[in-house]
N, C-alpha and C positions, 0 to 999 in steps of 0.2 A: 314703488310698492313691490314687495317680494313676490316671487312666484306663488301660485295658488297652493302648491304642495308645501310651501314654507309658512303659510299663515297659521297662527295659533289663535283659534277663536276663543272669545270670552262667552261663557254660557251662564245665563241667569234665569231665574224663575220669572214667568210672565203670568200673573194671576195664579189661579189654583190648578190649572190643567194645561199649562203651556210652558215651553222653554223659548228663550230668545237667544239666538246665536249671533253675536257681534263679530264680524270679520275684520273690520277696520275702524279706526277712529276718524279717518278722513274719507270723504266721499268723492269718488271719481268713476269714470267709465269702467276702468279695470275692476274696481271693487264690485260694482254692480254686476259685471259679467261673472265674477267669481261667485257671488251670491246666487245668481240664477243657475250657474253650473252645479253648485252644491244642491240646490233645490231639485234639479233634474236627476242628480245621482241618488239622492234619498228617495225620490219618487220611483226610481227604477227598482229599488229593493223593497220599498213600501212595507216597513215593519208592521206587524199586526196591531201594535199599540198606537200607531200614528193615525190621527183623524184628519189632519189638514196641514198643509205647508203654505206659508204666506211669505214670499220673498219681498224685501224692501230694498232701498238703495245700498245700505251697508250692513244689513242684518237679515236674519231669517227666523220667522216664528214657526215653531213646531207645536201643534196642538195634539195633546195626548189623550187617549182613551184610558182613563184611570181604572176602568173595570177589567182591563186586560191584564192587570197585575194582581198578585195575591194581596188580600187586605192587610196582611202582616208586614208588607214591604212598602216602603215609601216609593211610589211609582215614579216620581220625577227623579229621585236619586237613581233608581234602577235604569231609567231611560238614558241617563247621562253616562252610565258606565259601560 
């Protein structure tokens, strides 16, 4: 598995108000450690639009507060840029 800084995550929508960040297609201890490290890093900055962070084995769910965005902007698009 490449180093954490070399991972290119795949981001997809998870329902109406969440993003799912996939870090790897195979699950192992290193991948899980990277997921939890990313969760801690995001938690340390805690953007105002972030409601919750849910780490899993190979992915991370980010639940978004849609009211933190302008109604004329797609909040999930904005959160991923």
